C-alpha atoms as one frame of an Amber mdcrd trajectory, in Angstrom:
protein
 -11.639  75.632 240.139 -14.792  74.356 241.747 -15.377  70.770 241.063 -11.503
  70.309 239.885  -9.294  69.186 242.309  -5.894  68.503 240.442  -3.947  65.725
 241.272  -1.888  65.862 244.720   0.580  63.628 246.468  -1.103  63.394 250.198
   2.306  61.991 251.926   4.400  64.869 249.918   1.856  67.933 251.303   2.518
  65.826 255.213   5.890  65.759 254.783   6.209  69.714 253.683   3.814  70.570
 256.787   5.866  68.662 259.274   8.858  70.039 257.802   7.594  73.516 258.078
   6.544  73.215 261.645  10.010  72.216 262.688  12.341  74.371 264.284  16.040
  75.317 263.361  17.171  73.320 266.090  15.257  70.457 265.026  16.659  70.648
 261.646  20.077  71.039 263.200  19.856  67.871 265.313  18.778  65.962 262.260
  21.209  67.084 260.377  24.052  66.389 262.732  22.611  63.003 263.334  22.501
  62.648 259.256  26.372  63.582 258.748  27.990  62.260 262.288  25.550  59.451
 263.524  23.511  59.109 266.495  26.360  59.165 269.027  28.685  61.979 267.850
  25.829  64.028 266.335  23.771  63.985 269.648  27.051  65.111 271.311  27.538
  68.248 269.011  23.656  69.273 269.582  24.132  68.996 273.110  27.055  70.968
 273.047  26.242  73.705 270.668  22.484  73.452 269.333  20.670  75.888 271.306
  23.906  77.845 271.491  23.403  79.977 268.144  22.102  83.581 268.365  19.500
  84.452 266.519  21.469  86.531 263.981  23.217  83.258 262.709  19.944  81.590
 262.798  18.493  84.029 260.435  21.549  84.308 258.060  22.266  80.335 258.001
  20.506  76.996 257.472  21.009  73.953 259.591  23.014  72.306 257.629  25.557
  74.899 257.494  25.633  75.289 261.284  26.835  71.289 261.248  29.992  72.323
 259.755  30.416  75.079 262.078  29.777  72.957 264.914  32.764  70.362 264.325
  34.962  73.691 263.936  33.898  75.213 266.815  34.468  72.424 268.824  38.166
  71.668 267.336  38.527  75.826 268.114  38.014  74.786 271.827  39.900  72.000
 272.158  42.776  73.166 270.586  42.551  76.842 271.167  43.653  77.377 268.063
  42.001  80.033 265.341  39.385  77.707 263.175  39.182  78.800 259.400  37.178
  77.898 256.462  37.582  79.370 253.026  34.486  78.466 250.982  32.690  79.871
 248.114  28.643  80.913 248.460  25.862  79.200 246.298  25.747  81.033 243.039
  28.619  83.641 244.127  31.078  84.852 241.147  34.299  82.833 240.299  36.290
  86.097 241.971  34.400  85.910 245.372  35.427  84.062 248.275  34.026  84.028
 251.759  36.185  83.221 254.984  34.908  82.356 258.513  37.098  82.412 261.348
  36.428  80.690 264.320  37.990  82.005 267.697  37.674  80.698 270.906  40.252
  82.955 272.872  40.404  86.588 272.874  38.610  88.917 270.594  40.237  89.227
 267.277  40.689  92.609 265.937  39.543  93.315 262.325  42.388  95.949 262.350
  44.733  92.980 262.344  43.113  90.616 260.186  41.772  92.769 257.488  45.308
  93.917 256.133  46.528  90.052 256.168  43.547  89.069 253.892  44.626  92.288
 251.708  47.891  91.265 251.449  46.626  87.823 250.440  45.299  89.304 248.068
  42.113  89.724 248.688  39.315  93.121 249.002  37.040  92.675 252.033  33.520
  93.759 251.106  31.473  92.933 254.119  32.109  91.031 257.294  29.439  89.316
 259.988  30.112  88.319 263.228  28.379  86.268 265.666  29.011  84.954 269.262
  27.929  81.333 270.211  28.172  80.362 273.787  27.727  76.731 274.585  26.226
  75.935 277.873  28.481  73.261 279.308  31.324  75.324 278.507  30.924  78.770
 279.328  33.402  79.917 276.914  32.191  82.195 273.975  33.319  81.649 270.430
  33.164  84.128 268.072  32.513  83.498 264.482  33.600  86.074 261.665  32.537
  85.538 258.468  34.025  87.485 255.493  32.515  88.713 252.117  35.788  88.810
 249.840  36.751  89.313 246.164  40.111  88.895 244.823  41.947  92.289 244.433
  42.800  91.977 240.632  39.334  90.268 239.807  41.042  87.034 238.452  38.812
  84.010 239.204  39.930  81.479 241.940  39.655  77.802 242.270  39.082  77.815
 245.872  39.012  74.077 246.055  42.924  73.940 244.709  44.058  76.523 247.090
  41.657  76.362 250.127  44.202  73.913 252.049  47.352  76.215 251.322  45.464
  79.432 252.035  44.565  78.212 255.238  48.136  76.888 256.345  49.658  80.145
 255.280  46.827  82.395 257.015  47.508  80.433 260.279  51.379  81.070 259.813
  50.797  84.860 259.457  48.326  84.893 262.213  50.977  83.205 264.476  53.888
  85.400 263.005  55.866  82.614 261.719  56.120  84.249 258.578  55.779  87.935
 257.481  52.666  89.638 256.386  53.566  91.579 253.044  52.451  91.698 249.778
  54.294  88.167 248.676  51.548  86.266 250.096  49.241  86.894 247.295  50.875
  84.132 245.614  49.230  81.664 247.849  46.142  82.518 245.603  47.614  83.935
 242.243  50.079  81.179 241.912  49.053  78.212 244.458  52.087  78.284 246.540
  52.501  77.113 249.798  54.031  79.262 252.088  57.510  77.760 252.273  57.571
  78.709 248.807  56.485  82.151 249.206  58.755  82.592 252.174  61.915  81.151
 249.665  61.204  83.522 246.796  60.902  86.340 249.778  64.154  85.576 250.501
  65.347  85.721 246.679  63.928  89.143 246.583  65.419  90.412 249.413  68.942
  89.031 248.532
């Protein structure tokens, strides 16, 4: 309205303009330093900061990438499959997402999807991203699966996250069998050792 200027906070407006002018990479560097400190954050940024593809930057925030950087670093150092079971914000209580970080040979979806189904999950969608750190020159593939429980039951993912990671890793390496007994990890919060025992009872 002419002649009626509303109340405003000049510093807030300036802060919003500064934030709007920052790139995704700028936000990532700030978030890494905030979470890990100057030295560690700068190391992670130098390793991965400008390696994320466009489709990744369009889908995930810089703060999400902070956690992916740590898991990619671990996958590179260990050579093992990295994992992250999580629930997206505002998702239903029967919905989960599962990220896999692979620094080795390409992972075949035809290998992973039956494993997830045997753990009582349905794969609703899958996105893949290839990150190639400049200093390492070894591509890392991130697979992000959108999942729901097969029976529609709610899952307290925080309570089952660790046992799910451990059990999936065991199945992936071939240490334990890949069958429907693995649904007990999510449904009954059993460890892979308990599932192996129950499987043995059933066979006997």
